[in-house]
C-alpha positions in Angstrom: 2.9 2.6 -20.1 3.0 -1.2 -20.3 6.4 -1.2 -18.7 5.2 1.0 -15.9 2.0 -1.0 -15.3 3.6 -4.4 -15.4 6.4 -3.3 -13.0 4.1 -1.8 -10.4 1.9 -4.9 -10.7 4.8 -7.1 -9.8 5.8 -5.0 -6.8 2.3 -4.6 -5.4 1.3 -8.2 -6.0 4.4 -9.5 -4.3 3.4 -7.7 -1.1 0.6 -10.2 -0.5 1.5 -13.2 -2.6 3.4 -15.1 0.2 0.8 -14.9 2.9 -1.0 -18.0 1.7 2.2 -20.0 1.5 3.4 -19.3 5.1 2.1 -22.6 6.5 4.1 -24.5 3.7 7.2 -22.4 4.3 6.9 -23.0 8.1 6.7 -26.7 7.6 9.5 -27.0 5.0 12.0 -25.0 7.1 10.9 -26.4 10.5 10.3 -22.9 11.7 7.8 -21.4 14.1 4.8 -19.4 12.7 6.1 -16.2 14.4 9.5 -16.6 12.7 7.9 -17.2 9.3 5.9 -13.9 9.5 9.3 -12.2 8.9 9.1 -13.4 5.3 6.3 -10.9 5.0 7.6 -8.3 7.3 11.1 -8.1 5.7 9.5 -7.1 2.4 7.1 -4.5 3.9 9.8 -2.9 6.1 12.3 -2.7 3.3 9.8 -1.2 0.9 8.4 1.3 3.4 11.7 2.4 4.7 13.4 2.8 1.3 10.7 4.4 -0.7 11.8 8.0 0.0 15.5 7.4 -0.4 14.8 5.8 -3.8 12.6 8.7 -4.7 15.4 11.1 -3.8 17.8 9.1 -6.1 15.2 9.4 -8.9 15.1 13.2 -8.6 18.9 13.3 -8.6 19.8 10.7 -11.2 16.7 10.2 -13.3 13.5 8.1 -12.8 14.2 5.7 -15.6 17.5 4.7 -14.1 16.1 4.1 -10.6 13.1 2.2 -12.0 15.1 -0.2 -14.1 17.7 -0.7 -11.3 14.9 -1.5 -8.9 13.3 -3.9 -11.3 16.7 -5.7 -11.9 17.2 -6.0 -8.1 13.6 -7.3 -7.6 14.0 -9.9 -10.3 17.4 -11.2 -9.0 16.0 -11.3 -5.5 13.0 -13.4 -6.8 15.5 -16.0 -8.0 17.2 -15.9 -4.6 13.8 -16.4 -2.9 13.1 -19.4 -5.1 16.4 -21.2 -4.2 16.5 -20.2 -0.5 17.6 -23.1 1.6 16.7 -21.6 5.0 14.3 -19.2 6.6 16.9 -16.4 7.3 18.1 -16.6 3.7 14.5 -16.3 2.4 13.8 -13.4 4.7 17.0 -11.7 3.5 16.0 -12.3 -0.1 12.6 -10.8 0.6 14.2 -7.7 2.1 16.2 -7.4 -1.1 13.0 -7.8 -3.1 11.5 -4.9 -1.0 14.5 -2.7 -2.0 13.8 -3.4 -5.6 10.1 -2.8 -5.2 10.9 0.5 -3.5 12.9 1.5 -6.5 9.9 0.9 -8.8 7.2 2.3 -6.6 9.1 5.4 -5.7 9.2 6.8 -9.2 6.2 5.1 -10.7 3.9 8.2 -10.7 6.8 10.4 -11.8 7.2 8.3 -14.9 3.5 8.4 -15.6 3.7 12.2 -15.3 6.5 12.3 -17.9 4.8 9.8 -20.2 1.5 11.6 -20.7 0.7 15.2 -21.7 -1.0 17.2 -19.0 -4.4 17.0 -20.7 -4.4 13.2 -20.5 -2.7 12.8 -17.1 -5.9 12.3 -15.2 -6.8 9.3 -17.3 -3.3 7.9 -17.0 -3.3 8.2 -13.2 -6.7 6.6 -13.2 -5.3 3.6 -15.2 -2.4 3.4 -12.8 -4.8 3.5 -9.8 -6.9 0.7 -11.2 -3.8 -1.5 -11.6 -2.6 -0.8 -8.1 -6.0 -1.5 -6.6 -6.5 -4.7 -8.6 -3.0 -6.0 -7.8 -3.4 -5.2 -4.1 -6.3 -7.7 -3.9 -5.2 -10.2 -6.5 -2.3 -11.6 -4.5 -4.1 -14.4 -2.6 -6.0 -15.5 -5.7 -2.8 -15.7 -7.8 -1.0 -17.5 -5.0 -3.9 -20.0 -4.7 -3.7 -20.8 -8.4 0.1 -21.4 -8.2 0.0 -23.4 -5.0 -2.8 -25.6 -6.3 -0.3 -27.0 -8.9 3.2 -26.3 -7.5 5.2 -25.7 -4.4 5.8 -22.3 -2.8 9.2 -21.6 -4.6 7.2 -21.3 -7.8 5.6 -18.2 -6.5 8.9 -16.5 -7.2 10.0 -18.5 -10.2 6.9 -17.3 -12.2 8.0 -13.7 -11.6 11.4 -14.1 -13.4 10.2 -14.1 -17.0 7.9 -11.1 -16.3 10.7 -9.2 -14.6 13.0 -9.8 -17.5 10.3 -8.8 -20.0 9.5 -5.6 -18.2 13.2 -4.7 -17.9 13.8 -5.1 -21.7 10.6 -3.2 -22.5 11.4 -0.4 -20.0 15.0 0.0 -21.2 13.7 0.7 -24.7 10.5 2.7 -24.0 10.5 4.5 -20.7 10.9 8.3 -20.9 14.3 9.7 -20.0 14.2 12.4 -17.3 16.8 15.2 -16.8 18.5 14.6 -13.5 18.3 17.6 -11.2 21.5 17.1 -9.4 21.0 18.3 -5.8 22.5 17.2 -2.6 23.9 13.7 -2.4 22.0 11.1 -0.3 23.1 11.3 3.3 23.7 7.9 4.9 22.6 9.3 8.3 19.3 10.5 6.8 18.7 7.2 5.2 19.4 5.4 8.5 17.1 7.8 10.4 14.3 7.4 7.7 14.6 3.6 8.0 14.7 3.7 11.8 11.6 5.9 12.0 9.5 3.7 9.8 10.8 0.4 11.2 10.2 1.4 14.8 6.7 2.7 14.0 5.8 -0.4 12.1 7.1 -2.8 14.7 5.5 -0.8 17.6 2.2 -0.7 15.9 2.4 -4.4 14.9 3.2 -5.4 18.5 0.3 -3.3 19.8 -2.0 -5.0 17.3 -0.7 -8.5 18.1 -2.0 -8.6 21.7 -4.3 -11.6 22.4 -5.2 -11.2 26.0 -3.6 -12.8 29.1 -0.6 -12.2 31.3 1.7 -11.5 28.4 -0.2 -8.4 27.4 1.5 -6.2 29.9 4.9 -7.0 28.5 3.7 -6.6 24.9 2.2 -3.2 25.7 5.4 -2.1 27.3 7.4 -3.2 24.3 5.0 -1.6 21.9 5.1 1.7 23.9 9.0 1.6 23.9 9.1 1.1 20.1 6.5 3.8 19.4 8.3 6.3 21.7 11.6 5.4 19.9 9.9 6.1 16.6 8.7 9.5 17.8 12.1 10.4 19.2 13.9 9.4 16.0 11.3 11.2 13.9 11.6 14.4 15.8 15.4 14.5 15.4 15.1 13.4 11.7 12.5 15.9 10.7 14.4 18.8 12.4 17.4 17.9 10.2 15.2 17.8 7.1 13.9 21.3 7.7 17.4 22.6 7.0 17.8 20.8 3.7 17.1 22.5 0.3 15.9 19.2 -1.1 15.0 17.1 2.0 14.8 13.3 1.8 11.6 13.4 3.8 9.8 16.1 1.7 8.8 18.5 4.4 8.9 21.2 1.7 6.0 19.5 -0.2 4.1 19.1 3.1 4.1 22.9 3.4 1.8 23.0 0.3 -1.7 22.9 1.9 -3.3 20.9 -0.9 -0.5 18.3 -0.9 -0.7 17.9 2.9 -4.4 17.5 2.8 -4.2 14.9 0.0 -1.7 12.9 2.0 -4.0 12.9 5.0 -6.9 11.8 2.7 -4.9 9.0 1.2 -3.6 7.6 4.6 -7.0 7.5 6.2 -8.8 6.2 3.1 -6.4 3.3 2.7 -6.6 2.6 6.5 -10.4 2.4 6.1 -10.2 0.1 3.1 -7.6 -2.3 4.6 -9.6 -2.4 7.9 -12.7 -3.4 6.1 -11.1 -5.7 3.5 -9.2 -7.8 6.1 -12.5 -8.1 8.0 -14.4 -9.5 5.1 -13.0 -13.1 5.2 -13.9 -13.4 8.9 -17.4 -12.1 8.2 -18.1 -14.3 5.2 -16.3 -17.5 6.2 -16.6 -17.7 10.0 -19.5 -15.3 10.7 -21.8 -16.5 7.9 -20.4 -20.0 7.1 -20.1 -19.3 3.4 -17.7 -21.4 1.2 -14.4 -20.1 -0.1 -15.6 -19.8 -3.7 -18.7 -17.8 -2.7 -16.8 -15.6 -0.4 -14.2 -14.9 -3.0 -16.8 -14.0 -5.6 -18.6 -11.7 -3.2 -15.4 -9.9 -2.2 -14.6 -9.4 -5.9 -17.5 -7.0 -6.1 -15.4 -4.3 -4.3 -12.3 -4.3 -6.6 -14.5 -4.9 -9.7 -16.4 -1.7 -8.9 -13.0 0.2 -8.5 -11.9 -1.0 -11.9 -15.2 0.2 -13.5 -15.3 3.5 -11.7 -11.7 4.7 -11.7 -11.6 5.4 -15.5 -14.8 7.5 -15.1 -13.1 9.5 -12.3 -10.1 10.0 -14.5 -12.2 11.6 -17.2 -14.0 13.8 -14.6 -10.8 15.2 -13.2 -10.6 17.9 -15.8 -14.3 19.0 -15.2 -14.8 18.6 -11.4 -12.5 19.8 -8.6 -10.5 16.9 -7.3 -11.3 17.6 -3.7 -15.0 17.6 -4.4 -14.9 14.4 -6.5 -12.8 12.7 -3.9 -15.1 13.9 -1.1 -18.2 12.5 -2.9 -16.4 9.2 -3.5 -15.3 8.9 0.2 -18.8 9.8 1.5 -20.1 7.0 -0.8 -17.5 4.6 0.6 -18.4 5.6 4.2 -22.0 4.9 3.5 -21.3 1.4 2.1 -19.1 0.6 5.1 -21.8 1.9 7.6 -24.3 -0.3 5.8 -22.0 -3.3 6.2 -21.8 -2.6 9.9 -25.6 -2.6 10.0 -26.1 -5.8 8.0 -29.2 -7.9 8.9 -28.7 -11.0 10.9 -29.0 -13.3 7.9 -28.0 -11.3 4.8 -28.4 -12.7 1.3 -25.5 -12.6 -1.3 -27.2 -9.6 -2.9 -27.4 -7.8 0.4 -23.6 -8.1 0.6 -22.7 -7.6 -3.0 -24.4 -4.2 -3.5 -22.9 -2.8 -0.3 -19.4 -4.0 -1.3 -19.9 -2.5 -4.8 -20.9 0.8 -3.2 -17.6 0.8 -1.2 -15.7 0.1 -4.4 -17.5 2.8 -6.4 -16.6 5.3 -3.7 -13.0 4.3 -3.5 -12.7 4.4 -7.3 -14.0 8.0 -7.3 -11.6 9.1 -4.6 -8.3 7.4 -5.6 -7.7 8.9 -9.1 -8.3 12.6 -8.3 -6.4 12.3 -5.0 -3.4 10.7 -6.7 -3.6 13.3 -9.5 -3.4 16.1 -6.9 -0.5 14.6 -5.1 1.5 14.1 -8.3 0.7 17.5 -9.9 0.8 19.8 -6.9 4.5 19.2 -6.5 7.0 21.1 -8.8 8.3 18.9 -11.7 11.8 18.9 -10.2 10.3 17.2 -7.1 8.1 14.7 -9.0 10.1 11.8 -7.6 9.6 13.0 -4.0 5.8 13.3 -4.6 5.8 9.9 -6.2 7.6 8.4 -3.2 5.1 10.1 -0.8 2.2 8.6 -2.8 3.5 5.1 -2.2 4.4 5.9 1.5 0.8 7.1 2.2 -0.7 4.0 0.7 1.6 1.6 2.7 1.2 3.6 5.9 -2.5 3.6 5.6 -2.6 -0.2 4.9 -0.4 -0.9 7.9 -2.5 1.4 10.1 -5.7 -0.4 9.1 -4.3 -3.8 9.8 -3.0 -2.7 13.2 -6.3 -1.1 14.2 -8.1 -4.4 13.3 -5.6 -6.3 15.4 -6.4 -4.1 18.4 -10.1 -4.4 17.9 -9.9 -8.2 17.7 -7.7 -8.4 20.8 -10.2 -6.4 22.8 -13.6 -7.4 21.4 -12.9 -10.7 19.6 -14.1 -11.7 16.2 -17.5 -12.8 17.2 -18.0 -10.5 20.3 -19.0 -7.5 18.2 -15.5 -6.9 16.8 -16.6 -7.1 13.2 -19.4 -4.5 13.7 -16.9 -2.2 15.5 -14.3 -2.7 12.7 -16.8 -1.8 9.9 -18.1 1.1 11.9 -14.7 2.5 12.6 -13.8 2.0 8.9 -16.8 4.1 8.0 -15.7 6.8 10.4 -12.2 6.8 8.9 -13.7 7.1 5.4 -15.9 10.0 6.5 -12.8 11.7 8.0 -11.1 11.2 4.7 -14.1 12.8 2.9 -13.6 15.9 5.2 -9.9 16.1 4.3 -10.8 15.8 0.6 -13.4 18.5 0.7 -11.0 20.9 2.6 -8.8 20.6 -0.5 -11.4 22.6 -2.5 -10.5 25.7 -0.5 -6.8 25.0 -0.2 
């Protein structure tokens, strides 16, 4: 379990670790800010587009093999990032890192399922959920610590010993799985899968990047073209998948009602969390004029509540239906988000802290039972596909939340009611997630 936890921590942490270093990277390479953003986008696109192909390889050749290969690729790519001499080289190395991260993320939950007996699986998934949640929000803090004493290449150098340690530990201790054989990976299907997610991501990102002015019409046209392309590719791709016995995009699993509802719950819940979480620095630093240290401590109330609540949820999985437990959690989160939208004009630190903790408690109650349902509702032979869909739902929801916030800020601005609208919409998304979760009780 240490090998699983450390590996997923590296891959999730790396998704946000570079954001704080973008100004330094831009200055060192003499690049524009818009070009430097591809250091982040390359990683996200590679991870999102290759999760399901890696999951398919895990089902076919064994989860341990795919996990360790992904970890090795990730570690070697970290070295390439550290020694990159140009922005294109750094972006290419980040894409390679994304491929390695996809290998680890895609089979992470499948390995957890093989590691623990069924009676303890709820607690194991809760532990895994805590690690993912903590790593998701720890990136900027970790980056700040490194950048306070060293230059940006050290963000990647410090990952090397951890990558090597996890690879050695995993090679010795990870459970071996019996490969199921199945159809070989189709290059056309991989290309279609990548194209669908890349076009969708770029179209949504372009839509959210509008800032007003004459250039908006051109951006809207480009965004519409990219999104229409994503829909067209997706229609053709999914029609092909329906004819496959073991499809790359697991349409067979989406025919299971409880699995499909759990996926909808996960996407909307992560969209709500990301929408609110990205808003918080604007609210605390610009809206209320708090210092970075105070803002950081207040924001910590949310992930700290998740860390405390998720193990409790893991123990309750065996006693309370997952859909009911998740619904209660998401209703709690929606309440916390609605209360953030209705903050008094001059809130105290306590006013903020208990609302953020309420959001964290709700998210902690939801995540473990929902992940448990996604992992266990799939046949064991398709555990890799279910694990890949779990990661895909999280990344899709996070991307959706960030895009929605970009649209809100471009229309209403940060101080023109945009923050209140964003928190209110996040509350609505969380409430919608609660409905999806409660529907699972009957599914």
